[in-house]
C-alpha positions as CSV (number, residue, x, y, z in Angstrom):
1,X,88.9,110.2,79.5
2,X,90.3,114.0,77.8
3,X,94.1,113.1,75.9
4,X,95.4,116.4,77.2
5,X,98.1,116.3,78.8
6,X,99.0,112.9,78.3
7,X,102.2,111.5,77.3
8,X,103.5,111.9,73.7
9,X,105.6,108.8,73.9
10,X,104.4,104.8,74.0
11,X,103.7,103.5,77.6
12,X,104.2,100.1,78.4
13,X,100.1,99.7,78.1
14,X,100.4,100.3,74.9
15,X,103.4,98.0,73.7
16,X,101.9,95.3,76.2
17,X,98.6,95.6,73.6
18,X,100.0,96.2,70.2
19,X,101.1,92.7,70.9
20,X,98.4,91.3,71.5
21,X,98.0,91.4,75.3
22,X,94.9,92.5,77.4
23,X,95.4,95.6,79.0
24,X,93.7,97.8,82.2
25,X,95.0,99.7,85.2
26,X,93.2,101.3,88.0
27,X,94.7,104.3,89.8
28,X,94.1,106.3,92.8
29,X,94.9,109.7,92.3
30,X,94.1,111.7,88.9
31,X,97.9,112.4,87.9
32,X,98.1,109.3,86.5
33,X,95.2,109.9,83.6
34,X,98.6,111.4,81.9
35,X,99.4,107.5,81.1
36,X,96.1,106.7,79.7
37,X,97.3,106.8,75.7
38,X,94.0,106.5,73.5
39,X,93.9,102.9,72.2
40,X,96.5,101.4,75.0
41,X,94.0,100.4,77.8
42,X,91.3,98.0,77.5
43,X,89.9,99.3,80.8
44,X,91.1,102.5,82.7
45,X,89.7,104.5,85.4
46,X,90.6,107.4,87.9
47,X,89.5,110.0,89.9
48,X,88.4,113.3,88.7
49,X,90.3,116.4,89.5
50,X,92.3,116.3,92.7
51,X,90.0,113.5,94.1
52,X,91.9,111.0,95.7
53,X,90.5,107.2,96.1
54,X,91.4,104.9,98.5
55,X,91.8,101.5,98.0
56,X,88.8,100.3,99.3
57,X,87.8,102.0,96.5
58,X,90.4,100.8,93.7
59,X,91.0,97.5,94.9
60,X,87.6,96.2,94.8
61,X,87.7,97.5,91.5
62,X,90.3,95.8,90.1
63,X,89.2,92.9,92.1
64,X,85.3,92.8,90.5
65,X,87.2,93.4,86.8
66,X,89.1,90.1,87.5
67,X,85.8,87.9,87.6
68,X,85.3,89.3,84.3
69,X,88.3,90.0,82.4
70,X,91.8,88.4,82.6
71,X,94.6,91.0,81.2
72,X,97.9,90.4,80.4
73,X,99.1,93.2,82.1
74,X,97.2,94.4,85.1
75,X,97.7,97.7,87.0
76,X,96.9,98.8,90.1
77,X,97.4,102.1,92.6
78,X,97.2,101.9,96.2
79,X,98.2,105.4,97.7
80,X,97.1,105.1,101.6
81,X,101.0,105.3,102.2
82,X,101.6,108.3,100.2
83,X,98.7,109.9,101.4
84,X,99.4,109.7,105.3
85,X,103.3,110.0,104.3
86,X,102.2,113.7,103.6
87,X,99.9,114.7,106.0
88,X,101.7,112.8,109.2
89,X,104.8,111.7,108.2
90,X,106.8,109.5,106.5
91,X,107.3,106.5,109.4
92,X,104.5,108.0,111.9
93,X,102.3,105.8,113.4
94,X,99.9,106.5,111.3
95,X,102.1,106.1,108.1
96,X,102.7,102.5,109.6
97,X,99.1,101.9,109.3
98,X,98.5,103.3,105.9
99,X,101.1,100.5,104.8
100,X,98.9,98.0,106.9
101,X,96.1,98.7,105.1
102,X,98.3,98.5,101.6
103,X,99.7,95.1,103.0
104,X,96.0,94.3,102.8
105,X,94.5,95.6,99.4
106,X,97.4,93.3,97.8
107,X,96.8,90.6,99.6
108,X,93.3,91.1,98.4
109,X,94.3,92.0,95.3
110,X,96.3,88.6,95.0
111,X,93.1,86.5,96.1
112,X,91.6,88.3,93.0
113,X,94.3,86.8,90.7
114,X,94.0,83.2,92.0
115,X,90.4,83.2,91.2
116,X,91.1,84.8,87.7
117,X,94.5,82.9,86.4
118,X,94.4,79.8,88.7
119,X,96.8,79.7,92.3
120,X,100.1,81.6,91.4
121,X,99.9,80.8,87.8
122,X,100.6,84.6,87.2
123,X,103.5,87.3,88.6
124,X,103.1,90.1,90.8
125,X,105.1,93.0,91.0
126,X,104.8,95.0,94.2
127,X,106.9,98.6,94.0
128,X,106.6,102.4,95.2
129,X,107.8,105.6,93.4
130,X,109.3,107.0,96.1
131,X,110.3,107.3,99.5
132,X,109.8,109.9,101.8
133,X,111.1,112.0,104.7
134,X,109.3,113.9,106.9
135,X,105.7,114.8,105.5
136,X,107.9,115.7,101.9
137,X,110.1,113.3,98.8
138,X,112.1,114.7,96.5
139,X,115.8,114.9,97.4
140,X,118.2,112.4,96.5
141,X,119.0,111.4,100.1
142,X,118.3,107.2,100.5
143,X,115.0,107.6,103.0
144,X,113.4,109.4,99.6
145,X,115.1,107.4,96.6
146,X,114.9,103.8,98.2
147,X,111.9,101.9,97.3
148,X,110.9,97.9,98.1
149,X,110.9,96.1,94.9
150,X,109.7,92.3,95.2
151,X,108.3,90.5,92.4
152,X,106.8,86.7,93.1
153,X,104.6,84.4,91.2
154,X,104.7,82.4,87.9
155,X,108.9,81.7,86.9
156,X,109.9,83.6,89.6
157,X,112.7,82.0,91.4
158,X,112.1,81.5,95.4
159,X,113.7,83.2,98.3
160,X,116.1,84.8,96.0
161,X,117.8,88.3,97.6
162,X,117.6,90.6,94.6
163,X,120.8,92.8,94.2
164,X,121.0,96.4,94.7
165,X,120.4,99.0,92.3
166,X,117.5,98.1,91.0
167,X,115.5,101.2,90.1
168,X,112.0,101.6,89.4
169,X,112.6,102.8,85.7
170,X,113.4,98.6,85.4
171,X,109.9,97.9,86.7
172,X,108.1,98.5,83.2
173,X,111.0,97.1,81.4
174,X,111.0,93.6,83.3
175,X,106.9,93.6,82.6
176,X,108.0,93.9,78.3
177,X,111.1,91.3,79.1
178,X,108.9,88.6,80.4
179,X,105.9,89.1,78.1
180,X,108.1,88.6,75.4
181,X,108.6,91.9,74.3
182,X,111.2,93.8,73.1
183,X,111.9,96.8,75.3
184,X,112.9,99.9,73.4
185,X,116.4,100.9,73.1
186,X,115.3,104.4,74.1
187,X,114.1,102.9,77.2
188,X,116.2,104.0,80.0
189,X,114.5,101.4,82.4
190,X,116.2,97.8,82.2
191,X,114.7,93.7,82.7
192,X,116.0,92.5,85.9
193,X,116.2,88.6,84.4
194,X,118.0,87.4,87.7
195,X,114.7,87.0,89.7
196,X,113.9,84.5,87.2
197,X,113.6,81.0,86.4
198,X,116.0,79.9,83.2
199,X,112.9,78.8,81.7
200,X,111.3,82.0,82.3
201,X,115.0,83.8,80.8
202,X,114.7,81.2,77.7
203,X,111.0,82.1,76.9
204,X,111.7,85.9,77.0
205,X,114.9,86.2,75.6
206,X,113.2,83.8,72.5
207,X,110.4,86.9,72.4
208,X,107.8,83.9,73.4
209,X,105.0,85.7,75.0
210,X,105.1,83.4,79.1
211,X,101.5,82.9,78.6
212,X,100.7,84.1,81.8
213,X,98.8,86.7,84.1
214,X,100.9,90.2,84.9
215,X,99.2,92.2,87.8
216,X,101.6,95.4,89.0
217,X,100.4,96.6,92.4
218,X,102.4,100.3,93.2
219,X,101.9,102.1,96.8
220,X,102.1,105.0,96.5
């Protein structure tokens, strides 16, 4: 992959890699290539040019990867809701269909993670980078700015309603914190320790990496 247009600062993948964790990312849009800094990912794949992949391609490849590798940090990008929102409108009938496809894709990732790490022996965050209205997004209205942020698995408190105010920038910070890696002072995002058990909080605060896999699924 060309390094042209790559972000000029270390990413969450690079910091995890420097700490000794395996890293992998499966993107459904080519624009995510800007995150592929040289040496930061053991495996990365994304479409060429303006091509888009469906979850049937992206998630299948990620699941196959987990048959042979056990990355400490795995990112899987599922794009169906975004495609449907722009083409047919957020909250339209076919948008709902796309969301159900994304749900099924997340289930497939979890099944592959169960096989790779053991049932529930990993932590997963399911989130999105934005919402939408009509066929667009980018405004500051709640429909565009409100996203899901769901965390489950090893070290996570069960059945907890997380407080309002969690931002998309907090995802990467939470990943580093959970892996026992200091969050850079210049990052805007902050960890969400209240989602975790006391034992996980102690391990993270002591910068002792939790020996588990961390799988992330994003939709869009």
